[in-house]
C-alpha positions in Angstrom: 213.9 -126.2 -117.2 213.5 -126.2 -113.4 209.7 -125.8 -113.7 209.4 -128.8 -116.1 211.4 -131.0 -113.6 209.1 -130.0 -110.8 205.9 -130.8 -112.8 207.5 -134.1 -114.0 208.3 -135.0 -110.4 204.7 -134.3 -109.3 203.3 -136.4 -112.1 205.6 -139.3 -111.3 204.7 -139.0 -107.6 201.0 -139.1 -108.4 201.4 -142.1 -110.6 203.7 -144.2 -108.3 202.3 -143.3 -104.9 198.6 -143.3 -105.7 197.5 -146.9 -105.9 195.0 -145.8 -108.5 191.2 -145.9 -108.3 188.6 -146.0 -111.0 187.9 -143.1 -113.1 184.7 -141.2 -112.6 183.4 -142.8 -115.8 183.4 -146.3 -114.4 180.7 -147.6 -112.1 180.7 -149.4 -108.7 178.3 -151.6 -106.9 177.9 -151.8 -103.2 175.5 -153.1 -100.6 175.0 -155.1 -97.4 174.6 -158.8 -97.1 172.3 -159.9 -94.2 170.6 -163.0 -92.9 166.8 -163.3 -92.6 166.9 -161.6 -89.2 168.8 -158.6 -90.6 172.1 -159.4 -89.0 175.3 -158.8 -91.1 176.9 -161.8 -92.8 180.7 -161.4 -92.4 183.0 -163.0 -94.9 180.4 -163.7 -97.6 181.9 -164.0 -101.0 180.4 -161.5 -103.5 181.2 -162.2 -107.1 180.5 -159.7 -109.9 180.9 -161.0 -113.4 180.1 -160.2 -117.0 180.4 -162.9 -119.6 180.3 -160.3 -122.4 183.4 -158.4 -121.2 185.3 -161.1 -119.4 185.0 -159.4 -116.0 185.1 -161.6 -112.9 185.7 -160.0 -109.5 185.2 -161.5 -106.1 185.3 -159.6 -102.8 184.4 -160.6 -99.2 182.0 -158.7 -97.0 183.5 -156.9 -94.0 182.4 -157.1 -90.3 179.3 -155.1 -91.1 178.4 -157.2 -94.1 179.2 -154.5 -96.5 180.9 -155.0 -99.9 182.1 -152.8 -102.7 183.2 -153.7 -106.2 184.4 -150.7 -108.2 186.0 -150.0 -111.6 183.2 -151.7 -113.5 182.4 -150.5 -117.1 178.8 -149.4 -117.6 176.6 -152.3 -118.7 175.0 -155.4 -117.4 176.6 -157.6 -114.7 175.8 -160.7 -112.7 176.0 -160.8 -108.9 176.5 -164.0 -106.9 176.8 -164.4 -103.2 177.9 -167.4 -101.2 178.3 -168.0 -97.5 178.6 -171.0 -95.3 175.1 -172.1 -94.0 173.2 -170.1 -96.6 171.7 -170.7 -100.0 173.6 -169.3 -102.9 172.2 -166.0 -104.2 172.5 -165.2 -108.0 171.2 -162.1 -109.7 171.5 -161.6 -113.4 171.2 -158.6 -115.6 172.1 -156.0 -113.0 172.3 -152.7 -115.0 175.1 -150.2 -114.2 175.2 -146.7 -115.5 178.2 -144.5 -116.2 179.7 -143.1 -113.0 177.0 -144.8 -110.9 177.4 -145.8 -107.3 174.8 -148.6 -107.4 173.5 -150.3 -104.3 172.1 -153.8 -104.1 171.4 -155.1 -100.6 171.1 -158.9 -100.4 169.3 -161.1 -97.9 170.6 -164.7 -97.8 168.3 -167.6 -97.0 169.3 -170.3 -94.6 170.1 -173.6 -96.4 172.6 -175.6 -98.3 175.0 -173.7 -100.5 174.1 -176.1 -103.3 170.7 -174.5 -103.4 170.5 -171.5 -105.6 168.1 -168.5 -105.2 168.0 -166.9 -108.7 166.8 -163.4 -109.3 166.6 -162.0 -112.9 167.2 -158.3 -113.4 167.9 -157.7 -109.7 166.8 -154.3 -108.7 169.6 -151.7 -108.3 168.2 -149.0 -106.0 166.8 -146.2 -108.1 166.7 -143.9 -105.2 170.2 -142.5 -104.5 171.1 -143.3 -100.9 174.9 -143.3 -101.4 175.7 -139.9 -102.6 174.4 -136.3 -102.2 175.3 -135.1 -105.7 172.7 -134.0 -108.2 173.1 -135.8 -111.5 171.3 -137.4 -114.4 172.2 -140.1 -116.8 171.3 -140.2 -120.5 171.1 -143.9 -121.5 172.2 -145.5 -124.7 168.6 -146.2 -125.6 167.8 -142.5 -125.3 170.8 -141.6 -127.3 170.0 -143.8 -130.3 166.2 -143.6 -130.2 165.4 -139.9 -129.5 165.1 -137.8 -132.7 167.6 -135.0 -132.9 167.8 -132.2 -135.4 171.5 -132.4 -136.2 172.3 -135.8 -134.5 174.6 -134.3 -131.9 174.8 -135.9 -128.5 175.3 -132.6 -126.7 171.6 -131.7 -127.4 170.6 -134.4 -125.0 172.1 -132.8 -121.9 168.9 -130.7 -121.7 167.1 -134.0 -120.7 168.7 -133.5 -117.2 166.8 -131.0 -114.9 168.6 -127.7 -114.5 170.3 -127.6 -117.9 169.2 -125.0 -120.4 170.4 -124.6 -124.0 172.2 -121.3 -124.7 173.8 -122.3 -128.0 171.4 -120.2 -130.2 171.2 -123.2 -132.5 168.1 -125.1 -133.3 170.1 -127.7 -135.1 173.1 -129.4 -133.4 176.3 -129.0 -135.3 179.7 -130.6 -135.1 183.3 -129.5 -135.9 184.5 -125.9 -135.2 180.9 -124.6 -135.7 179.8 -126.9 -132.9 178.6 -125.2 -129.7 178.2 -126.5 -126.1 177.0 -123.3 -124.5 174.7 -124.9 -122.0 173.9 -123.3 -118.7 173.7 -125.7 -115.7 171.6 -124.3 -112.8 172.2 -120.8 -114.0 176.0 -121.2 -114.2 178.0 -119.6 -117.0 178.1 -121.6 -120.2 181.9 -121.6 -120.4 182.3 -122.9 -116.8 181.3 -126.5 -117.7 183.7 -129.4 -118.0 183.3 -132.0 -120.8 185.1 -135.3 -120.4 185.3 -138.3 -122.7 186.2 -141.7 -121.3 187.8 -139.8 -118.3 189.9 -137.5 -120.5 189.6 -133.8 -121.4 187.7 -132.9 -124.6 187.4 -129.1 -124.5 188.7 -126.4 -126.7 190.4 -124.4 -123.9 190.2 -121.1 -125.9 186.5 -120.7 -125.4 185.4 -123.7 -123.4 182.3 -123.7 -125.5 183.5 -126.0 -128.3 184.6 -129.6 -128.2 187.6 -131.0 -130.0 185.8 -134.1 -131.1 182.1 -135.0 -131.2 181.7 -138.7 -130.8 179.1 -140.4 -133.0 175.7 -141.1 -131.4 176.2 -144.7 -132.5 179.5 -145.0 -130.5 178.3 -143.6 -127.1 177.3 -146.1 -124.4 175.8 -143.4 -122.2 176.7 -140.2 -120.5 176.2 -138.6 -117.1 175.6 -134.9 -116.3 176.6 -133.7 -112.8 174.7 -130.5 -112.0 175.3 -129.7 -108.4 177.5 -130.4 -105.4 179.4 -133.4 -106.8 182.4 -134.9 -105.0 185.9 -133.7 -104.6 187.1 -136.0 -107.4 185.7 -133.4 -109.8 187.2 -130.0 -110.5 188.9 -127.6 -112.9 185.6 -125.9 -113.7 183.0 -124.3 -111.6 179.7 -125.4 -113.0 178.5 -128.7 -114.5 180.5 -131.7 -115.6 179.5 -134.0 -118.5 181.0 -137.5 -118.5 180.7 -139.5 -121.8 181.6 -143.2 -122.0 182.1 -144.7 -125.4 181.0 -148.3 -126.3 183.3 -151.2 -125.9 183.5 -154.6 -127.6 182.2 -157.8 -126.0 182.6 -161.5 -126.5 179.9 -161.4 -129.2 180.2 -159.6 -132.6 177.8 -156.7 -133.0 177.5 -153.9 -135.5 175.2 -151.7 -137.5 175.0 -149.7 -140.7 172.9 -146.6 -141.0 172.1 -143.5 -143.0 170.0 -140.4 -142.2 168.8 -138.3 -145.1 167.4 -134.8 -145.4 166.7 -133.7 -149.0 164.8 -130.9 -150.7 163.2 -133.6 -152.8 161.1 -134.4 -149.7 160.0 -130.8 -149.2 156.8 -129.4 -150.7 156.7 -126.0 -152.5 154.1 -123.4 -151.6 151.9 -121.1 -153.5 154.3 -118.1 -153.3 157.5 -120.1 -153.8 157.2 -122.6 -156.6 160.8 -123.7 -156.4 162.3 -125.5 -153.4 165.6 -124.2 -152.1 168.5 -126.7 -152.4 168.9 -128.6 -149.1 170.8 -131.9 -148.9 172.2 -133.6 -145.8 173.5 -137.1 -145.6 174.7 -138.7 -142.4 175.9 -142.3 -142.8 178.2 -144.7 -141.2 178.7 -148.1 -139.5 180.0 -149.7 -136.3 181.4 -153.1 -135.5 182.7 -154.5 -132.2 183.7 -157.9 -130.8 186.4 -160.0 -129.3 190.0 -160.1 -130.5 190.9 -162.7 -127.8 187.8 -164.1 -126.1 187.5 -163.0 -122.5 190.6 -161.0 -122.7 190.7 -158.4 -125.6 187.8 -156.6 -127.2 187.6 -153.9 -129.9 185.0 -151.4 -131.0 185.2 -149.4 -134.3 183.0 -146.6 -135.5 183.2 -144.5 -138.7 180.7 -141.8 -139.7 180.4 -139.3 -142.6 178.3 -136.2 -143.0 177.8 -134.3 -146.2 175.8 -131.1 -146.0 174.9 -129.0 -149.1 172.7 -126.2 -147.9 172.7 -122.4 -148.7 175.2 -120.7 -146.4 174.0 -117.1 -146.9 171.6 -115.2 -149.0 172.8 -112.2 -150.9 170.7 -109.3 -152.2 173.1 -106.4 -152.5 172.8 -103.3 -154.7 176.0 -103.1 -156.8 177.4 -100.9 -159.6 176.0 -101.5 -163.1 178.0 -102.9 -165.9 178.1 -99.5 -167.5 179.4 -97.9 -164.2 182.2 -100.6 -164.0 183.3 -99.2 -167.4 183.3 -95.6 -166.3 179.8 -94.6 -167.6 177.7 -93.1 -164.8 174.9 -91.8 -167.0 172.4 -93.9 -165.0 173.3 -91.9 -161.9 173.3 -88.5 -163.6 171.7 -86.1 -163.0 171.1 -86.9 -159.3 172.6 -86.8 -155.9 174.9 -89.7 -156.7 176.3 -88.3 -159.9 180.1 -87.9 -159.8 181.3 -84.3 -159.7 183.6 -85.0 -162.6 180.7 -85.9 -164.8 179.1 -89.1 -166.0 182.1 -90.1 -168.2 185.0 -91.0 -166.0 187.4 -91.5 -168.9 187.5 -87.8 -169.3 188.7 -87.6 -165.6 191.6 -90.1 -166.2 189.8 -93.4 -165.6 191.7 -96.3 -167.3 189.5 -99.4 -167.5 192.6 -101.6 -168.2 194.5 -100.4 -165.1 195.5 -103.7 -163.3 194.9 -102.0 -159.9 191.3 -101.1 -160.8 190.7 -104.6 -162.3 192.0 -106.2 -159.1 189.7 -104.2 -156.9 186.8 -104.8 -159.3 187.3 -108.5 -159.0 186.1 -108.2 -155.4 182.8 -106.8 -156.5 180.4 -109.2 -158.4 178.6 -108.3 -161.6 174.9 -107.6 -161.2 172.5 -110.4 -162.1 169.2 -108.7 -161.5 167.9 -105.2 -162.3 169.6 -102.6 -164.4 171.2 -99.2 -164.3 171.0 -97.6 -160.9 168.9 -100.5 -159.7 171.4 -103.2 -160.4 171.5 -105.9 -157.8 173.6 -109.0 -157.0 171.3 -111.9 -155.8 172.6 -115.3 -154.9 172.2 -118.2 -152.4 175.3 -120.2 -153.0 175.4 -123.7 -151.5 177.9 -124.0 -148.6 179.5 -127.4 -148.6 180.4 -128.8 -145.2 182.0 -132.2 -144.6 182.7 -134.2 -141.5 184.2 -137.6 -141.0 185.0 -139.4 -137.8 187.0 -142.6 -136.9 186.8 -144.1 -133.5 188.7 -147.1 -132.2 188.5 -148.5 -128.7 190.4 -151.5 -127.4 189.8 -153.0 -123.9 192.2 -155.7 -122.6 192.0 -157.6 -119.4 195.7 -157.9 -118.4 194.6 -160.1 -115.5 191.4 -160.7 -113.6 192.4 -157.6 -111.5 193.7 -155.2 -114.2 191.9 -153.8 -117.2 193.6 -151.5 -119.8 191.6 -149.3 -122.2 192.8 -147.4 -125.2 190.6 -145.1 -127.2 191.4 -142.8 -130.2 189.1 -140.5 -132.1 189.9 -138.4 -135.1 187.5 -135.8 -136.5 187.9 -134.2 -139.9 185.7 -131.1 -140.6 185.8 -128.6 -143.4 183.6 -126.0 -145.0 183.9 -123.1 -147.4 182.4 -119.9 -146.0 180.2 -117.8 -148.1 182.2 -114.6 -147.3 185.8 -114.1 -146.0 186.2 -115.3 -142.4 187.3 -113.1 -139.5 188.0 -109.9 -141.5 186.8 -106.3 -141.5 184.0 -106.9 -144.0 182.5 -109.4 -146.4 179.5 -108.5 -148.6 180.0 -110.9 -151.4 181.1 -114.5 -152.2 183.9 -113.3 -154.5 186.4 -114.1 -151.8 185.7 -117.1 -149.4 187.6 -119.0 -146.8 188.4 -122.7 -146.9 188.0 -123.5 -143.2 189.3 -126.8 -141.8 189.1 -128.0 -138.2 190.5 -131.4 -137.5 190.4 -132.7 -133.9 191.9 -135.5 -132.0 191.2 -137.2 -128.6 193.2 -140.0 -127.1 192.8 -141.8 -123.8 194.7 -144.6 -122.1 193.1 -145.9 -118.9 194.4 -148.6 -116.4 192.0 -150.0 -113.8 193.7 -152.1 -111.0 192.3 -154.0 -108.1 195.2 -154.6 -105.6 192.9 -156.1 -103.0 189.2 -156.3 -102.2 189.5 -153.0 -100.4 192.1 -151.2 -102.5 191.5 -150.1 -106.1 193.2 -147.7 -108.5 192.7 -146.0 -111.9 195.2 -144.0 -113.9 194.1 -142.0 -116.9 196.2 -140.2 -119.5 194.6 -138.2 -122.2 195.7 -136.0 -125.1 193.4 -133.8 -127.1 193.7 -131.0 -129.6 192.0 -129.3 -132.4 193.4 -127.1 -135.3 192.0 -124.3 -137.3 193.4 -124.2 -140.8 192.5 -121.4 -143.1 193.0 -120.8 -146.9 191.7 -118.1 -149.2 189.4 -119.1 -152.0 188.4 -116.9 -154.9 189.6 -113.5 -156.2 192.3 -112.7 -153.6 195.6 -113.0 -155.3 197.6 -109.8 -156.3 199.6 -111.9 -158.7 196.6 -112.3 -160.9 196.9 -108.6 -161.7 200.5 -107.8 -162.7 201.7 -104.3 -161.8 199.0 -104.0 -159.1 199.9 -101.1 -156.8 198.5 -99.6 -153.6 199.9 -97.0 -151.2 201.5 -99.6 -148.9 202.5 -98.2 -145.5 204.5 -101.4 -144.7 205.7 -102.6 -148.1 205.7 -106.3 -148.6 203.1 -107.0 -145.8 200.4 -108.0 -148.1 201.5 -111.6 -148.5 200.3 -111.5 -152.1 196.7 -110.7 -151.0 194.5 -107.9 -152.5 193.7 -105.1 -150.1 190.2 -104.9 -148.8 187.7 -102.2 -149.9 185.0 -100.4 -148.1 182.5 -98.1 -149.8 180.7 -95.6 -147.5 178.1 -94.1 -149.7 174.5 -93.0 -149.9 174.2 -95.0 -153.1 174.2 -98.8 -153.5 172.0 -99.4 -150.5 174.4 -97.6 -148.1 177.6 -99.2 -149.3 179.4 -102.5 -149.2 182.9 -103.9 -148.8 185.1 -107.0 -149.2 188.2 -107.9 -147.3 190.3 -111.0 -147.6 192.1 -110.0 -144.5 195.2 -111.9 -143.6 194.8 -115.6 -144.0 197.9 -117.6 -143.2 197.1 -120.3 -145.8 197.9 -122.9 -143.1 197.5 -123.6 -139.4 195.9 -120.6 -137.6 195.2 -122.1 -134.2 195.9 -125.2 -132.1 195.3 -126.1 -128.4 197.1 -129.3 -127.3 196.0 -130.4 -123.8 197.6 -133.2 -121.8 195.8 -134.5 -118.7 196.9 -137.0 -116.1 194.5 -138.3 -113.5 195.0 -140.8 -110.7 192.3 -141.9 -108.3 192.6 -144.3 -105.4 189.8 -146.0 -103.5 190.4 -147.6 -100.1 187.7 -149.2 -97.9 188.3 -148.8 -94.2 185.4 -150.1 -92.1 182.5 -147.9 -92.9 184.6 -145.4 -94.8 185.1 -145.5 -98.6 188.1 -143.3 -99.0 189.0 -141.8 -102.3 192.0 -139.6 -103.0 194.2 -138.7 -105.9 195.2 -135.9 -108.2 194.4 -134.3 -111.6 197.1 -132.5 -113.6 196.9 -130.6 -116.8 199.5 -129.0 -119.1 197.8 -127.0 -121.8 198.7 -124.8 -124.8 197.0 -122.2 -126.9 198.9 -121.4 -130.1 197.3 -118.9 -132.4 197.8 -115.9 -134.7 196.7 -112.6 -133.3 193.8 -110.8 -135.0 193.5 -107.6 -137.0 193.7 -104.2 -135.5 190.6 -102.2 -136.3 190.2 -101.0 -139.9 193.8 -101.9 -140.7 194.9 -105.3 -142.0 198.1 -106.8 -143.3 197.2 -106.5 -147.0 195.7 -103.0 -146.3 192.2 -101.7 -146.3 190.9 -99.0 -148.7 188.0 -96.8 -147.7 186.1 -94.7 -150.3 183.7 -92.2 -148.6 181.5 -90.0 -150.7 181.0 -87.6 -147.8 184.7 -86.8 -147.8 184.6 -83.5 -149.7 188.4 -83.3 -149.7 189.0 -86.1 -152.2 185.6 -87.6 -153.1 183.7 -87.1 -156.4 180.4 -87.5 -154.5 180.1 -91.2 -155.6 182.2 -93.7 -153.6 182.4 -96.2 -156.5 183.6 -93.5 -158.9 186.2 -92.7 -156.3 187.4 -96.4 -156.4 187.7 -96.1 -160.2 189.6 -92.8 -160.0 191.8 -93.6 -157.0 190.2 -91.0 -154.7 191.0 -92.7 -151.5 189.6 -91.4 -148.2 191.8 -93.6 -146.1 194.2 -96.5 -146.4 194.9 -98.5 -143.2 197.5 -101.2 -142.7 198.9 -103.3 -139.9 202.6 -103.8 -139.5 202.8 -107.4 -138.6 200.7 -110.5 -137.7 202.1 -112.3 -134.7 201.7 -115.9 -133.5 201.4 -116.3 -129.8 202.3 -119.4 -127.7 200.3 -119.4 -124.5 200.9 -122.1 -121.8 199.3 -123.0 -118.5 199.4 -125.8 -115.9 196.9 -127.1 -113.3 197.4 -129.5 -110.4 194.4 -130.5 -108.2 194.9 -133.1 -105.4 191.8 -134.2 -103.6 190.5 -136.3 -100.7 186.9 -137.7 -100.4 185.4 -139.8 -97.7 182.0 -141.4 -98.3 181.2 -142.4 -94.7 178.4 -144.8 -94.1 177.8 -143.4 -90.6 174.8 -145.6 -89.9 172.6 -148.0 -91.9 170.4 -145.0 -92.7 172.9 -142.1 -93.1 175.8 -141.6 -95.5 178.0 -138.5 -95.3 180.0 -137.3 -98.3 183.0 -135.2 -97.1 185.7 -134.0 -99.4 188.4 -131.4 -100.0 190.0 -130.4 -103.4 192.9 -128.1 -103.7 192.8 -126.2 -106.9 196.4 -125.2 -107.6 195.9 -123.2 -110.7 198.9 -121.9 -112.7 198.5 -118.6 -114.6 198.8 -118.4 -118.3 202.1 -117.3 -119.7 203.2 -116.4 -123.2 206.2 -118.6 -124.1 208.0 -116.0 -126.3 207.4 -113.1 -123.8 205.3 -111.3 -126.4 202.7 -110.2 -123.9 202.5 -106.4 -123.2 200.2 -105.3 -120.3 199.0 -102.0 -119.0 199.9 -101.7 -115.3 198.1 -98.7 -113.6 200.7 -98.7 -110.9 203.4 -97.9 -113.4 201.4 -95.1 -115.2 202.8 -91.7 -114.4 200.3 -88.9 -114.8 201.6 -86.1 -116.9 204.0 -88.3 -118.9 201.7 -89.1 -121.8 202.8 -91.3 -124.6 201.1 -89.0 -127.1 202.2 -85.4 -127.5 199.7 -82.6 -127.8 200.5 -82.3 -131.6 199.5 -86.0 -132.0 203.0 -87.4 -132.4 204.1 -90.4 -130.4 207.3 -90.8 -128.5 207.7 -94.6 -128.3 207.7 -96.1 -131.9 211.2 -96.9 -133.3 212.3 -95.6 -136.6 211.9 -98.9 -138.3 208.6 -99.7 -136.7 210.1 -102.3 -134.4 209.4 -102.9 -130.7 211.0 -100.3 -128.4 213.3 -101.2 -125.6 211.8 -101.7 -122.1 212.8 -98.1 -121.1 211.0 -96.7 -124.2 207.7 -98.4 -123.8 204.5 -96.3 -123.7 203.6 -94.9 -120.3 202.2 -97.6 -118.1 203.0 -100.5 -120.6 205.1 -103.4 -119.4 206.5 -106.4 -121.2 205.7 -109.5 -119.2 208.8 -111.5 -118.3 211.1 -108.7 -119.5 210.2 -105.6 -117.5 211.9 -105.9 -114.1 209.5 -107.1 -111.5 206.9 -108.3 -114.0 206.5 -112.1 -114.2 206.1 -113.8 -117.6 202.5 -114.4 -116.7 202.0 -110.7 -116.2 200.4 -111.4 -112.8 201.3 -112.7 -109.5 199.9 -116.2 -109.1 197.5 -117.5 -106.5 198.0 -121.2 -106.0 196.2 -122.1 -102.8 192.5 -122.4 -103.5 190.8 -124.9 -101.1 187.4 -126.2 -102.3 185.6 -128.1 -99.5 182.6 -130.4 -100.3 180.1 -131.7 -97.8 176.8 -133.6 -98.3 174.5 -136.2 -96.8 172.1 -138.9 -98.0 169.6 -140.1 -95.4 167.4 -143.1 -95.9 164.7 -142.7 -93.2 163.3 -146.2 -93.4 166.4 -148.0 -94.5 164.6 -149.7 -97.4 166.1 -147.7 -100.2 162.7 -146.3 -101.2 163.2 -142.7 -99.9 166.2 -140.5 -99.6 166.6 -137.0 -98.1 169.7 -135.4 -99.4 171.6 -132.1 -99.3 175.0 -130.6 -99.7 177.2 -127.6 -100.1 180.5 -127.2 -102.0 182.9 -124.7 -103.5 184.2 -125.1 -107.0 187.0 -123.1 -108.5 187.1 -122.1 -112.1 190.3 -121.9 -114.1 188.6 -119.8 -116.8 189.1 -120.2 -120.5 191.9 -118.9 -122.7 190.1 -115.8 -123.8 189.6 -114.3 -120.3 192.0 -112.2 -118.4 195.3 -113.8 -119.1 198.2 -113.5 -121.6 196.0 -114.7 -124.4 193.9 -111.6 -123.8 196.9 -109.5 -124.5 197.4 -110.7 -128.1 198.1 -107.8 -130.5 198.5 -105.3 -127.7 200.8 -102.5 -128.7 203.6 -101.8 -129.2 204.3 -105.3 -130.5 201.6 -104.9 -133.2 200.6 -101.5 -134.6 198.5 -100.1 -137.3 198.8 -96.9 -139.3 196.6 -95.0 -141.6 197.0 -92.5 -144.5 194.2 -90.2 -145.4 193.0 -88.2 -148.5 195.1 -90.0 -151.1 194.9 -89.0 -154.8 195.8 -91.9 -157.0 197.0 -95.4 -156.1 200.6 -94.4 -156.2 200.0 -91.4 -153.9 201.1 -91.1 -150.3 198.4 -89.0 -148.7 198.7 -87.8 -145.1 200.3 -90.2 -142.7 198.5 -90.7 -139.4 199.2 -93.2 -136.6 196.2 -95.2 -135.3 195.7 -93.1 -132.2 194.6 -93.3 -129.5 196.1 -96.7 -129.0 193.9 -99.7 -128.3 195.8 -101.1 -125.3 194.8 -104.4 -123.6 195.3 -104.9 -119.9 194.8 -107.6 -117.3 195.2 -107.3 -113.6 198.5 -107.9 -111.9 197.3 -110.3 -109.2 195.3 -113.5 -109.8 192.3 -114.4 -107.8 190.3 -117.2 -109.4 186.5 -117.3 -109.7 184.7 -119.7 -107.6 181.1 -121.0 -107.4 179.3 -122.0 -104.2 176.7 -124.7 -104.9 174.1 -126.0 -102.5 171.0 -128.1 -102.7 168.3 -130.0 -100.8 166.2 -132.7 -102.3 163.9 -135.6 -101.6 163.6 -138.7 -103.7 160.9 -141.4 -103.4 160.2 -144.5 -105.4 156.5 -144.3 -106.3 156.4 -147.6 -108.1 159.1 -149.9 -109.4 161.5 -148.1 -111.7 159.7 -144.8 -111.1 161.3 -142.2 -108.8 160.0 -138.7 -108.1 162.5 -136.0 -107.0 161.8 -132.6 -105.6 164.9 -130.4 -105.4 166.0 -126.9 -104.3 169.2 -125.9 -106.0 171.2 -122.7 -105.5 174.5 -121.2 -106.5 176.5 -118.0 -106.1 179.4 -116.9 -108.2 182.2 -114.8 -106.8 185.0 -113.0 -108.6 183.4 -113.8 -111.9 185.0 -112.3 -115.0 183.6 -109.0 -116.2 184.7 -106.2 -118.4 184.7 -102.6 -117.3 186.0 -99.5 -118.9 188.6 -98.0 -116.5 189.2 -95.1 -118.8 185.6 -93.9 -118.9 185.0 -90.2 -119.5 184.0 -88.1 -116.6 180.2 -87.5 -116.4 180.0 -83.9 -117.5 177.5 -82.0 -119.8 178.1 -82.3 -123.5 179.2 -78.6 -123.6 182.2 -79.4 -121.4 185.4 -81.1 -122.4 186.2 -83.9 -119.9 189.9 -83.6 -120.9 192.4 -81.0 -120.0 192.9 -78.3 -122.7 195.5 -79.3 -125.3 195.5 -83.0 -124.4 194.8 -85.6 -127.1 191.5 -87.4 -126.8 191.8 -90.9 -125.3 189.7 -93.8 -126.6 189.6 -97.2 -124.9 192.1 -99.5 -123.2 190.8 -103.0 -123.4 191.6 -104.8 -120.2 190.3 -108.3 -120.3 190.6 -109.0 -116.7 190.5 -112.4 -115.0 188.9 -113.2 -111.8 191.0 -110.8 -110.3 191.8 -108.2 -108.0 190.4 -104.8 -107.2 193.4 -102.5 -107.0 193.5 -102.0 -110.8 190.6 -99.7 -110.5 191.8 -96.1 -110.2 193.2 -95.1 -113.5 191.9 -91.5 -113.2 194.5 -88.8 -112.6 194.3 -86.7 -109.4 192.5 -84.0 -111.4 189.8 -86.5 -112.4 191.0 -86.7 -116.0 191.1 -90.2 -117.6 194.4 -91.7 -118.9 195.2 -89.9 -122.2 196.5 -91.4 -125.3 194.9 -94.7 -124.6 191.8 -96.4 -125.8 189.1 -97.9 -123.4 190.6 -99.6 -120.3 188.3 -102.6 -119.9 189.0 -104.7 -116.9 187.2 -107.8 -115.5 187.9 -107.7 -111.8 
């Protein structure tokens, strides 16, 4: 409760004290007003207006003749300047880009103010003389006119120099299958920040998927910052993408469209006379206009996509119809002939056994070939649907305040060809209905308190969901009296167990596993962001300061532990001479089970984190030729924590050599009789329960809040005419890292909270076999002290306007990552000849201990005992220091 009050107080302080600036997505226009001799004109009235959007701002020039009008939406504006003793200057059609710091210098002519000097499409300096950051803008014209395979706006970020596509997709996709793995100047793909109208839009689990994908028809333009941008940007260590959606105007505008791809347009070839089914339809409409002229405007967009394309090709050898009935004469004589003979009915096979029928339902009948050459061949169409609604409303509260509200809802669903996220899927007999709705909401208030004091406050909320449901032959209830050797009775949730055939027949084997599908919400990641930016002009200094705050969640079910699963996983192995007949499929029909693995529970985790980043930026126009960009951002990163205290970590400092959790006979000394979680005093050697074990925080690691990130840059105009700029800069950018790297989310399903067990060599589906715990344990670990990754960025470039509207840029860009996440095996075997045992005699063999470390610290490294023997009874210890 105390923590919540502290964060609420901080948020209120930021909102009340910060006389807010404009968000990074809005534009500004600045310049100097001079007379014909070049002298500054003090007190000139500079008016910036837009008849389309009802914008009308007037500011005076200062003693140096400088002016600044900020908080302007991207688009076209008019600029008018009046001053006593000078002709009135009017420029129409001045184009402003998203996040642009545009410069327009104006020279007034001596004369009566009733005389007007008109300039159409006044030139905004194309050479960047106001800022040292490297960035590129993708315009609305490029967005709507460039051809894209998949019609996804994220594909266009590669138009900006320094950005490379690492998605592995030649066709841009949306929804949960969407991917934004783009590397910016060699940076890690998950270290980018994607913003939409000033609000967050990332799935914080991977940072490589967006919660919503705004329609191409609804995007005004977007900006990609690639190096050394100002202190007002943070959270992530590489690039930042700022997307601005369209807004309504005083005129009504709209469009209707459809893009079609269809196999009817495809030609067949000589070798393939039939054309595979392929149908994609992308259609929608937009409409925007005034609700109250000059005051309130709306923009609405709706789009649908219907894809009907083959999801996966199947060409799998399967048992013949005769074999499914117990007749293996097509395999006999031969190496795959069952040892009990070709007729399994003589060995006790009952074709009407509901257990056998249930397992057979997971294996399709052959549709090509015959006998031992029977094959299942299919290319089922995978339906994928996407729909998006976007509404944006802009309202001019006064001539000095503008309020924006924007809401996007994405609906996405598909049916996978094989079961999703399970041990195995060879056939479409079981599929997954996969839904991924997403939401993104932004409220933004721009305020002008005086010609030199401006403010913007932005609140955003975004989330996505993953909703899973089984489709096909997965229900046990369809086969009354179905039985399997459950280790944890009642765990199956009514789902058939998975099967795995390890065999020299049937192309080497196959399997099918429905796994554990919750038939409901599997994952969600609500993220709330608060941003306040203030701009104050003091002489030649454009001061910007504010703060960015995030409260984020990651709620998801843990995965399956190895070959075990909640419903159970049956393995039939014809190399197992103890129980096998020599044919794995015959073993399935007779109940000759090599192993049966099962997980005891499936746990939902509730991870939380918070971020607060105050900043200060000074764009100092030191001279008429030189601008310095000086800033500092404090990245106060909160560590992840699991709300229910379900995170168990391996702490090397608490590992006591010689007190192994696994006895020499293979028994364990920490599991409770009922399979429950042991008390803190009975946890496995070196394992701690975060927030419960004394001295261990709920986040499992000591935090590291103070992370200063300085930024410095310059822009030099050697001739003062805006035609050439020499720029450079250096900055530090801290990375909070995504939810899958080195935090409590990495500890999901770490024992002893979740465990799996296995029984071997079982005869008959009612048999018990030989019980065996899943040892050595697969234990996850993260470091106990946080040190966040950071990226150093630097660059030097020269820009020159060759001809009007054509600028050449030559840049050198560098970056260096420090404390980056990496995974290492801290329980690696000693390097000894194969003839030697790296373990002490009598000790159980250790496997791996998965330590998904964060940016973190170095003193986790020595998990080797004094004798040089690795930690026993654990699996690989993988740490990312």
